C-alpha positions as CSV (number, residue, x, y, z in Angstrom):
1,X,0.0,0.0,0.0
2,X,1.5,3.3,-1.0
3,X,0.8,6.5,0.8
4,X,1.5,9.9,-0.8
5,X,1.5,13.3,0.8
6,X,2.4,16.6,-0.8
7,X,4.4,19.3,1.0
8,X,3.8,23.1,0.5
9,X,7.0,23.3,-1.7
10,X,5.5,20.9,-4.2
11,X,7.4,17.8,-3.1
12,X,5.7,14.6,-2.3
13,X,6.6,11.9,0.1
14,X,6.2,8.4,-1.0
15,X,5.8,5.9,1.7
16,X,6.5,2.4,0.9
17,X,6.1,1.4,4.4
18,X,6.1,2.8,7.9
19,X,9.0,5.2,8.6
20,X,10.1,5.6,5.0
21,X,9.8,9.2,4.0
22,X,11.7,9.9,0.8
23,X,10.9,13.1,-1.0
24,X,10.6,13.1,-4.8
25,X,9.9,15.8,-7.3
26,X,6.2,16.5,-7.7
27,X,5.6,16.3,-11.5
28,X,2.7,18.7,-11.1
29,X,4.7,21.6,-9.7
30,X,7.0,22.7,-12.5
31,X,8.4,25.8,-10.7
32,X,10.1,24.2,-7.7
33,X,13.7,22.9,-7.9
34,X,14.5,19.3,-7.6
35,X,16.0,17.7,-4.5
36,X,19.0,16.7,-6.5
37,X,19.6,20.3,-7.6
38,X,19.1,21.6,-4.1
39,X,21.6,19.0,-2.7
40,X,24.1,19.9,-5.4
41,X,23.7,23.6,-4.6
42,X,24.1,22.8,-0.9
43,X,27.2,20.8,-1.6
44,X,28.6,23.6,-3.6
45,X,27.8,26.1,-0.8
46,X,29.4,23.8,1.7
47,X,32.5,23.3,-0.6
48,X,32.7,27.1,-1.1
49,X,32.4,27.7,2.6
50,X,35.0,25.1,3.3
51,X,37.3,26.5,0.6
52,X,36.9,30.0,2.1
53,X,37.6,28.7,5.5
54,X,40.6,26.8,4.2
55,X,41.8,29.9,2.4
56,X,41.4,32.0,5.6
57,X,43.2,29.3,7.6
58,X,46.0,29.1,5.0
59,X,46.3,33.0,5.0
60,X,46.5,32.9,8.8
61,X,49.1,30.1,8.7
62,X,51.1,32.0,6.1
63,X,51.1,35.1,8.3
64,X,52.2,33.0,11.3
65,X,54.9,31.4,9.2
66,X,56.1,34.9,8.1
67,X,56.2,36.1,11.7
68,X,58.2,33.0,12.7
69,X,60.6,33.4,9.8
70,X,61.2,37.1,10.7
71,X,61.7,36.1,14.4
72,X,64.2,33.4,13.3
73,X,66.0,35.9,11.0
74,X,66.3,38.4,14.0
75,X,67.6,35.6,16.2
76,X,70.2,34.5,13.7
77,X,71.3,38.1,13.2
78,X,71.7,38.5,17.0
79,X,73.6,35.3,17.2
80,X,75.9,36.3,14.4
81,X,76.4,39.7,15.9
82,X,77.2,38.2,19.3
83,X,79.6,35.6,17.7
84,X,81.3,38.5,15.8
85,X,81.6,40.5,19.0
86,X,83.0,37.5,20.9
87,X,85.5,36.8,18.0
88,X,86.6,40.4,18.0
89,X,87.0,40.3,21.8
90,X,89.0,37.0,21.5
91,X,91.2,38.6,18.8
92,X,91.8,41.6,21.0
93,X,92.7,39.4,24.0
94,X,95.1,37.3,21.8
95,X,96.7,40.4,20.4
96,X,97.1,41.9,23.9
97,X,98.6,38.6,25.1
98,X,101.0,38.4,22.2
99,X,102.0,42.0,22.6
100,X,102.6,41.5,26.3
101,X,104.7,38.4,25.6
102,X,106.7,40.1,22.8
103,X,107.3,43.0,25.2
104,X,108.5,40.6,27.9
105,X,110.8,38.8,25.4
106,X,112.2,42.1,24.1
107,X,112.8,43.2,27.7
108,X,114.5,39.9,28.5
109,X,116.7,40.2,25.3
110,X,117.5,43.8,26.2
111,X,118.5,42.8,29.7
112,X,120.7,40.0,28.3
113,X,122.3,42.4,25.8
114,X,122.9,44.9,28.6
115,X,124.5,42.2,30.7
116,X,126.7,41.0,27.8
117,X,127.8,44.6,27.1
118,X,128.5,45.1,30.7
119,X,130.6,41.9,30.9
120,X,132.4,42.9,27.6
121,X,133.1,46.3,29.0
122,X,134.5,44.8,32.2
123,X,136.7,42.4,30.3
124,X,138.0,45.2,28.0
125,X,138.8,47.3,31.1
126,X,140.5,44.3,32.7
127,X,142.5,43.6,29.5
128,X,143.5,47.3,29.2
129,X,144.6,47.4,32.9
130,X,146.6,44.2,32.4
131,X,148.3,45.6,29.2
132,X,149.1,48.8,31.0
133,X,150.6,46.9,34.0
134,X,152.8,44.8,31.6
135,X,153.9,47.9,29.7
136,X,155.0,49.7,32.9
137,X,156.9,46.6,34.1
138,X,158.6,45.9,30.7
139,X,158.6,48.9,28.3
140,X,161.0,47.4,25.7
141,X,159.0,44.3,25.3
142,X,155.8,46.4,24.8
143,X,157.6,48.5,22.1
144,X,158.8,45.3,20.3
145,X,155.3,43.8,20.5
146,X,153.8,47.0,19.1
147,X,156.3,47.0,16.1
148,X,155.6,43.3,15.4
149,X,151.8,43.9,15.4
150,X,152.3,46.9,13.1
151,X,154.4,44.8,10.7
152,X,151.7,42.1,10.6
153,X,148.9,44.6,9.9
154,X,151.1,46.1,7.1
155,X,151.6,42.7,5.5
156,X,148.0,41.9,5.6
157,X,147.0,45.2,4.0
158,X,149.4,44.6,1.0
159,X,147.9,41.3,0.1
160,X,144.6,42.9,-0.7
């Protein structure tokens, strides 16, 4: 037994049994849209709304990504700046240490040179004092030694 009712929109429900209420197009109402068309328009509206929501979500995600990238760029710039500052500080410390060590070495060499000059001066004074003492005690030997040294210097000068 089939039971048919018509809705105010022109659709009719066909009951094939209790609880079954499928709506179909009413062939007598030519002006109302079909359920299939209504569902297609509904799907399109839902798809458009979902696409708009997805586009808004993507735009928000893109803005957040840009913000994160800018933050990352600033962090890297700060890190590079700090690393450069630390490298410059290390270079200054190394240069200061090297300069200090070079100064210490130069001072040490200067002290050694001064000591060597002092020792050489003392030895020269001692030798001069000894030569003077020998000359006073034996003047003829000193004159003979001076003539001999002069002759040797003359012979060496001629060879050249």
